C-alpha positions in Angstrom: -44.3 -17.4 35.3 -45.7 -17.0 31.8 -45.3 -13.2 31.9 -41.7 -13.7 32.9 -41.1 -16.1 30.0 -42.4 -13.8 27.4 -40.5 -11.0 28.9 -37.3 -13.0 28.8 -37.9 -13.6 25.1 -38.8 -10.0 24.4 -42.0 -11.2 22.6 -45.7 -10.7 23.0 -47.7 -14.0 23.4 -48.0 -15.7 20.0 -48.5 -19.1 18.5 -46.1 -18.4 15.6 -43.2 -21.0 16.3 -40.9 -19.2 13.9 -41.2 -15.9 15.7 -40.6 -17.7 19.0 -37.4 -19.2 17.6 -36.2 -16.0 16.1 -36.6 -14.2 19.4 -34.8 -17.0 21.2 -32.0 -16.8 18.8 -31.7 -13.0 19.1 -31.5 -13.3 23.0 -28.8 -16.0 22.7 -26.4 -13.4 21.2 -26.3 -11.7 24.5 -27.1 -14.5 26.9 -24.3 -17.1 26.7 -23.9 -20.2 29.1 -20.2 -19.4 29.5 -21.0 -15.9 30.8 -24.1 -16.4 32.9 -25.2 -20.1 33.2 -28.3 -19.2 35.4 -29.6 -16.6 32.9 -29.0 -19.0 30.0 -31.0 -21.8 31.8 -33.9 -19.4 32.5 -33.9 -18.3 28.9 -33.8 -21.9 27.7 -36.8 -22.8 29.9 -38.8 -19.8 28.8 -38.2 -20.8 25.1 -39.2 -24.5 25.7 -42.4 -23.5 27.7 -43.3 -20.9 25.0 -43.0 -23.5 22.3 -45.1 -26.1 24.2 -47.8 -23.4 24.9 -47.9 -22.3 21.2 -48.3 -26.0 20.1 -51.0 -26.6 22.6 -52.8 -23.6 21.6 -52.7 -24.7 17.9 -54.0 -28.2 18.9 -56.9 -26.6 20.9 -57.9 -24.3 18.1 -61.3 -25.1 16.5 -61.1 -26.6 13.0 -61.7 -24.3 10.0 -65.0 -26.1 9.1 -66.5 -25.1 12.5 -65.7 -21.5 11.8 -67.6 -21.5 8.5 -70.5 -23.8 9.2 -72.8 -21.0 10.4 -74.2 -20.2 13.9 -74.1 -22.8 16.6 -76.7 -23.1 19.3 -75.7 -21.7 22.6 -75.0 -24.4 25.2 -77.0 -24.8 28.3 -74.2 -23.7 30.6 -72.4 -20.5 30.1 -68.8 -21.2 29.0 -65.8 -20.0 31.0 -64.2 -16.8 29.8 -61.3 -17.2 27.4 -57.8 -16.3 28.7 -56.5 -12.9 27.9 -53.2 -12.5 26.0 -51.6 -11.1 29.2 -52.5 -14.2 31.1 -52.1 -17.1 28.7 -53.8 -20.4 29.6 -51.4 -23.0 31.0 -51.6 -26.3 29.1 -52.2 -29.4 31.2 -49.3 -31.6 32.2 -50.1 -34.3 29.6 -50.0 -31.7 26.8 -46.5 -30.5 27.7 -44.0 -33.3 26.9 -40.5 -32.4 27.9 -37.8 -32.0 25.1 -36.1 -35.2 26.3 -39.3 -37.2 25.8 -39.8 -36.1 22.2 -38.1 -39.2 20.7 -40.4 -41.5 22.8 -43.5 -39.6 21.6 -42.5 -40.0 17.9 -41.9 -43.7 18.5 -45.3 -44.0 20.0 -46.9 -42.3 17.0 -45.2 -44.7 14.6 -46.4 -47.7 16.8 -49.9 -46.4 16.7 -49.8 -46.3 12.9 -49.5 -42.5 12.7 -47.3 -40.8 10.0 -43.6 -41.3 10.5 -41.7 -38.1 11.5 -40.3 -36.0 8.7 -36.6 -36.7 7.7 -34.2 -34.0 6.7 -33.6 -35.7 3.3 -37.2 -35.4 2.5 -37.2 -31.5 3.0 -33.8 -31.2 1.1 -35.1 -33.2 -1.8 -38.3 -31.0 -2.0 -36.1 -27.8 -2.2 -33.6 -29.2 -4.6 -36.3 -30.5 -7.0 -37.9 -27.0 -7.1 -34.6 -25.3 -7.6 -33.5 -27.6 -10.5 -36.8 -27.5 -12.2 -37.9 -23.8 -11.8 -34.8 -21.8 -10.6 -33.8 -19.7 -7.7 -37.0 -17.8 -7.4 -39.0 -21.0 -6.9 -36.5 -22.2 -4.4 -37.1 -19.1 -2.2 -40.9 -19.5 -2.6 -40.6 -23.2 -1.4 -38.6 -22.2 1.7 -41.5 -21.0 4.0 -43.3 -24.3 3.9 -40.1 -26.1 4.7 -39.3 -23.6 7.5 -42.7 -24.4 9.0 -41.9 -28.1 9.1 -38.5 -27.2 10.8 -40.2 -25.1 13.4 -42.4 -28.1 14.3 -39.5 -30.4 14.9 -38.6 -31.2 18.6 -35.5 -29.7 20.2 -33.5 -32.9 20.2 -33.7 -33.0 16.4 -32.5 -29.5 15.7 -28.8 -30.6 15.4 -29.8 -33.4 13.0 -31.6 -31.1 10.6 -28.9 -28.4 10.9 -26.2 -30.9 10.0 -28.1 -32.3 7.0 -28.7 -28.8 5.5 -25.1 -27.9 6.2 -23.8 -30.9 4.3 -26.2 -30.2 1.4 -25.1 -26.5 1.2 -21.4 -27.6 1.0 -22.0 -30.3 -1.6 -23.9 -27.7 -3.8 -21.7 -24.6 -3.8 -23.9 -23.2 -6.7 -26.8 -22.6 -4.4 -27.9 -18.9 -4.7 -26.4 -16.6 -2.2 -29.8 -15.2 -1.1 -31.0 -18.8 -0.2 -27.7 -19.5 1.7 -28.3 -16.3 3.7 -31.8 -17.6 4.5 -30.4 -20.9 5.7 -27.8 -19.2 7.8 -30.5 -16.9 9.4 -32.6 -19.9 10.3 -29.8 -22.3 11.6 -27.4 -19.6 12.8 -24.3 -21.4 11.3 -22.0 -18.4 11.1 -23.0 -16.2 14.1 -24.3 -18.7 16.8 -21.8 -19.9 19.4 -23.8 -23.2 19.6 -23.0 -24.2 16.0 -19.6 -25.9 16.9 -21.3 -27.9 19.7 -24.2 -29.1 17.5 -22.2 -29.8 14.2 -18.7 -30.4 15.4 -15.4 -28.4 14.6 -14.8 -29.8 11.2 -18.2 -29.0 9.7 -18.4 -25.6 11.5 -15.0 -24.6 10.1 -16.0 -25.9 6.5 -19.2 -23.7 6.7 -17.3 -20.7 7.8 -14.6 -21.0 5.3 -16.9 -21.6 2.3 -19.8 -19.2 3.2 -18.3 -16.6 5.6 -16.6 -14.5 2.9 -19.2 -15.4 0.3 -22.3 -14.3 2.3 -20.8 -11.5 4.3 -17.9 -10.2 2.2 -15.7 -7.3 3.1 -15.7 -4.2 0.8 -13.9 -4.8 -2.5 -10.7 -2.9 -2.6 -10.5 0.0 -5.1 -7.5 -1.5 -6.8 -9.5 -4.6 -7.5 -12.4 -2.7 -8.8 -10.1 -0.7 -11.2 -8.5 -4.0 -12.5 -11.9 -5.7 -13.0 -13.6 -2.7 -14.6 -12.7 -3.7 -18.2 -14.1 -7.2 -17.7 -17.3 -5.8 -16.2 -17.7 -3.3 -19.0 -16.9 -5.9 -21.7 -19.5 -8.2 -20.2 -22.0 -5.5 -20.4 -21.1 -5.0 -24.1 -21.5 -8.8 -24.6 -25.0 -8.6 -23.1 -25.9 -5.7 -25.3 -25.0 -7.6 -28.5 -23.4 -6.2 -31.7 -21.2 -8.9 -33.3 -18.7 -6.6 -35.2 -18.3 -4.1 -32.5 -17.7 -6.8 -30.0 -15.0 -8.6 -31.9 -13.3 -5.5 -32.9 -12.9 -4.3 -29.3 -12.0 -7.9 -28.4 -9.1 -7.9 -30.9 -7.9 -4.7 -29.3 -8.4 -5.4 -25.6 -7.5 -9.1 -25.5 -4.2 -8.7 -23.5 -5.9 -6.4 -20.9 -8.8 -8.7 -20.4 -6.6 -11.8 -20.2 -4.3 -10.1 -17.6 -7.3 -9.0 -15.5 -8.9 -12.4 -15.6 -5.7 -14.2 -14.6 -4.9 -11.8 -11.8 -8.3 -11.5 -10.2 -9.4 -15.2 -10.2 -12.9 -16.6 -9.9 -13.6 -15.4 -6.3 -12.9 -11.7 -7.0 -14.8 -11.8 -10.3 -17.9 -13.2 -8.5 -17.7 -10.4 -6.0 -17.5 -8.0 -8.8 -20.8 -9.2 -10.1 -19.6 -11.7 -12.7 -21.1 -15.1 -11.8 -19.8 -18.5 -13.0 -21.8 -18.4 -16.3 -20.4 -14.9 -17.1 -16.8 -15.9 -16.2 -17.1 -18.9 -18.6 -18.3 -16.7 -21.4 -15.4 -14.3 -20.8 -13.0 -17.0 -20.8 -14.2 -18.2 -24.2 -14.1 -14.7 -25.6 -10.5 -14.2 -24.4 -9.3 -17.3 -26.1 -11.1 -16.2 -29.2 -9.5 -12.9 -29.0 -6.0 -14.6 -28.9 -6.7 -16.4 -32.2 -8.1 -13.2 -33.6 -4.8 -11.5 -32.9 -2.8 -14.4 -34.5 -5.1 -14.3 -37.6 -4.5 -10.5 -37.9 -0.7 -10.9 -37.6 -0.7 -13.6 -40.1 -2.7 -11.5 -42.5 -0.2 -8.6 -42.1 2.7 -11.0 -42.7 1.1 -12.5 -45.8 0.4 -8.9 -47.1 4.0 -8.0 -46.6 5.2 -11.2 -48.3 2.9 -10.5 -51.3 4.2 -7.0 -51.5 7.8 -8.1 -51.5 7.7 -11.2 -53.7 4.6 -10.8 -55.9 4.2 -14.6 -56.1 1.3 -16.0 -54.0 3.1 -19.4 -53.6 6.3 -17.9 -52.4 4.5 -15.6 -50.1 2.5 -18.5 -48.6 5.7 -20.5 -48.2 7.3 -17.6 -46.3 4.1 -17.2 -44.1 4.1 -20.9 -43.2 7.8 -20.7 -42.3 7.1 -17.7 -40.1 4.1 -19.4 -38.4 6.1 -22.7 -37.8 9.2 -20.8 -36.5 7.4 -18.4 -34.2 4.9 -21.1 -32.9 7.7 -23.5 -32.2 9.6 -20.9 -30.2 6.5 -20.0 -28.2 5.7 -23.7 -27.4 9.2 -24.5 -26.5 9.4 -21.3 -24.3 6.3 -22.4 -22.4 7.6 -26.0 -22.0 11.1 -25.1 -20.8 10.0 -22.2 -18.5 7.5 -24.6 -16.8 10.2 -27.2 -16.4 12.7 -24.9 -14.9 10.1 -23.2 -12.7 8.6 -26.4 -11.3 11.9 -28.2 -11.1 12.4 -32.0 -11.3 10.3 -34.3 -9.3 11.2 -37.9 -8.2 7.7 -39.0 -7.4 4.2 -37.8 -8.4 3.0 -35.0 -6.1 6.4 -34.5 -4.4 9.0 -32.0 -5.4 12.0 -33.2 -3.5 14.6 -31.7 -5.9 12.5 -28.6 -6.7 12.1 -27.4 -3.1 15.8 -26.9 -2.4 16.1 -25.1 -5.7 13.2 -22.9 -4.7 14.8 -22.1 -1.4 18.0 -21.3 -3.1 16.3 -18.7 -5.3 15.4 -16.8 -2.1 19.0 -16.6 -1.0 20.6 -13.1 -1.1 23.5 -14.5 -3.1 21.1 -15.5 -5.9 21.4 -14.7 -8.8 25.0 -13.3 -8.5 26.5 -16.8 -8.2 24.4 -18.1 -11.0 25.5 -15.3 -13.3 29.2 -15.9 -12.3 28.7 -19.6 -13.2 27.4 -18.7 -16.6 30.3 -16.5 -17.2 32.6 -19.2 -16.2 30.8 -21.6 -18.5 31.4 -19.1 -21.4 35.1 -19.1 -20.5 35.3 -22.9 -20.4 33.6 -23.0 -23.8 36.2 -20.6 -25.1 39.0 -22.8 -23.8 37.4 -25.8 -25.3 37.4 -24.1 -28.8 41.1 -23.3 -28.8 42.8 -24.7 -25.6 46.3 -24.7 -27.1 46.2 -21.0 -27.8 45.2 -19.8 -24.3 48.0 -18.6 -22.0 48.7 -21.4 -19.5 50.5 -19.1 -17.1 47.3 -17.4 -16.1 45.5 -20.7 -15.4 48.1 -23.2 -14.3 45.5 -25.6 -12.7 43.0 -25.6 -15.6 45.7 -25.9 -18.2 46.5 -29.4 -16.9 42.9 -30.6 -17.6 42.4 -32.8 -20.7 41.0 -31.1 -23.7 37.8 -33.3 -23.8 36.7 -32.1 -20.3 36.3 -28.4 -21.2 33.0 -28.8 -23.1 31.1 -31.1 -20.6 32.3 -28.7 -17.8 31.0 -25.7 -19.8 27.6 -27.5 -20.2 27.4 -28.3 -16.6 28.3 -24.9 -15.3 26.0 -23.3 -17.9 22.9 -25.3 -16.8 23.6 -24.9 -13.1 24.2 -21.1 -13.6 20.9 -20.7 -15.5 19.0 -22.7 -12.9 20.5 -20.6 -10.0 20.0 -17.3 -11.7 16.4 -18.0 -12.9 13.8 -15.3 -12.3 11.5 -15.7 -9.3 8.3 -14.8 -11.3 7.2 -17.5 -13.7 6.1 -14.9 -16.2 9.5 -13.5 -16.4 11.0 -16.9 -16.9 8.7 -17.5 -19.9 9.8 -14.2 -21.5 13.5 -15.2 -21.0 13.0 -18.5 -22.7 10.9 -17.0 -25.4 13.5 -14.4 -26.3 16.5 -16.8 -25.9 16.6 -17.8 -29.6 16.4 -14.2 -30.7 19.1 -12.9 -28.2 21.2 -16.0 -28.8 21.2 -15.4 -32.6 22.1 -11.7 -32.0 25.0 -12.5 -29.8 26.3 -15.2 -32.1 26.1 -13.0 -35.2 27.7 -10.0 -33.4 30.5 -12.0 -31.8 31.2 -14.3 -34.7 34.5 -12.8 -35.6 35.9 -13.4 -32.1 34.2 -16.4 -30.4 32.3 -19.5 -31.3 28.5 -19.9 -30.7 29.2 -22.1 -27.6 30.7 -19.0 -26.0 28.3 -16.5 -27.2 25.2 -18.3 -26.0 26.1 -18.4 -22.3 26.9 -14.7 -22.6 23.4 -14.1 -24.1 21.8 -16.0 -21.2 23.8 -14.1 -18.7 22.7 -10.8 -20.2 19.0 -11.8 -20.2 19.1 -13.2 -16.6 20.9 -10.0 -15.4 18.1 -7.9 -16.9 15.5 -10.1 -15.1 17.3 -9.7 -11.8 17.5 -6.0 -12.2 13.8 -5.8 -13.2 13.0 -7.9 -10.0 15.2 -5.5 -8.0 17.4 -8.4 -6.8 20.4 -6.7 -8.4 20.8 -2.9 -8.2 21.4 -0.9 -11.4 20.3 2.7 -11.8 20.7 5.4 -14.3 23.0 4.7 -17.2 23.8 1.3 -15.9 20.4 0.2 -17.0 20.7 1.3 -20.7 22.7 -1.8 -21.9 19.8 -3.9 -20.4 17.0 -1.7 -21.7 15.6 -4.1 -24.3 15.2 -7.0 -21.9 13.8 -4.6 -19.2 11.2 -3.2 -21.6 10.2 -6.8 -22.8 9.6 -7.8 -19.1 7.6 -4.6 -18.6 5.4 -5.5 -21.6 4.7 -8.9 -20.0 3.8 -7.3 -16.7 1.6 -4.7 -18.1 -0.2 -7.0 -20.6 0.6 -10.6 -21.1 3.4 -13.1 -22.2 2.2 -13.0 -25.8 2.4 -9.2 -26.1 6.0 -9.5 -24.7 6.8 -11.9 -27.5 5.2 -9.7 -30.2 8.6 -8.0 -31.1 10.0 -11.6 -31.4 7.3 -12.3 -34.0 8.2 -9.1 -35.9 11.9 -10.1 -35.9 11.0 -13.6 -37.1 8.9 -12.1 -39.9 11.8 -10.0 -40.9 14.1 -13.1 -41.1 11.5 -15.1 -42.9 10.7 -12.4 -45.5 14.3 -11.2 -46.1 16.2 -12.7 -49.0 19.5 -11.3 -48.1 21.6 -12.4 -45.2 20.5 -10.9 -41.9 22.9 -8.3 -40.3 23.0 -8.3 -36.5 22.7 -4.5 -36.3 19.6 -4.4 -38.4 18.0 -7.3 -36.5 18.8 -5.5 -33.2 17.3 -2.2 -34.3 14.2 -4.2 -35.6 13.8 -5.8 -32.1 14.2 -2.4 -30.3 11.7 -0.5 -32.5 9.3 -3.4 -32.3 9.3 -3.3 -28.6 8.7 0.5 -28.6 6.0 0.2 -31.3 4.2 -2.6 -29.5 4.1 -0.7 -26.3 2.9 2.5 -28.0 0.3 0.7 -30.3 -1.2 -1.4 -27.5 -1.5 1.6 -25.1 -3.3 3.6 -27.8 -5.6 0.6 -28.6 -6.5 0.2 -24.9 -7.3 3.9 -24.5 -9.6 4.0 -27.6 -11.3 0.7 -27.0 -12.0 1.4 -23.3 -13.8 4.6 -24.3 -16.1 2.6 -26.5 -17.1 0.2 -23.7 -20.4 0.9 -21.8 -20.1 2.3 -18.2 -21.0 0.1 -15.3 -22.4 1.2 -11.9 -19.9 1.9 -9.2 -21.8 -0.5 -6.9 -21.4 -3.4 -9.3 
């Protein structure tokens, strides 16, 4: 029987409880109760008898003092020969308690005044204390002693210890990956079919969701590696030191780093070798780089103001006006875009009015109907400005409306059309709102001889939203049909390649031109300033990226 038991386990006779447990776990992967119940029962019995024999052998082993106390006089009677490994000695019946009697045995030990059985929390507290005091290396060093205690526990307590360690691992997601792999190898959470029976479906699914991809991740896609390479290389530069070089490259690369960090997220960055501490450091640097770029732009604006006006006080006043105007536009753009993208909500946590609006944006008729409503709003505003001069024969129905109704109707159709034709991507919505003051001013100045501002503004919004729809390929426009929309298309391309702030850099240039100019602003000059600022921003940022990336240290491909 004993030879068969060791053969089923695929193991030589040993008193190492951990080796017996590992052999049993390895055999369980091919011997399942659902496939062959008889073979599973035989394997289970072999595992229990091997554990009982190993414990009995340990109990019968002579104490360490007897092995070092010197020679012992031979007894009068010759002792019986010791059993060979091939024929292990069978323990007596009283030394082989069944697994179902383990709880009664522990209760008897407590009643006799012997030490109480170890509790899972005691082992967990021991490991956590070593980890918090001495780090991950000490945690791995403390594990073998804890594993020995786990191997000594009876079978009916395995589920208790497994559940306790599983809850602990879920409550502390910052535990090192190597230690989590060690726990999984011991308890078999992710690859053992018995886990769900021992721990329940909820806890098993939580373990697999939190640690399955983390411990045994799939290969990182090449596109993700390319996107995250600047962050990895910049982190290597940060570790190497060099304050001036670091901040110079940060000034140039801030949009590229910010875009990569936003698109990848914490999980992909961790898989690229950037732990939580490194990610937090990069986040602080990206924010610092944003303010570095604002400071550099302010310095350029102040230098231009000093060159034009020669008076520091007047130059500073122009600089403050530019900062307040541009900053106000950016903040208003962020607020309005988030409001339009999220939609109104009646109660906290429920978007009852936003969800139908979101579903409408996916409709094939969107944004065509929204653009038509914006044009209709512009026509109503035109009627409201001079209703008596409009030909009533073309609009016999609308000509019967009272004069005071045209303006509220224009506002209603304008807001509804803007909401219906709003871009699907939130980033594009931010760009549209950020550029709305500039484009509205351009349309108002250019169309001033013919229409009032109330008519020009809906036309400006319709032009920008049409460009966003073409950029998102929801409205088809190819070849020469795209040229009238090219400024807004290029602005949206800037936001996609870099960030929202880069897309609004031409707006800041136009704001500086308006703030520094003493003469009235001409619409043609303002439009050309905007177009050349878009082209210049794209060219300069591309060249800055190319040069700065060549200065960053290389990282291993396996990182």
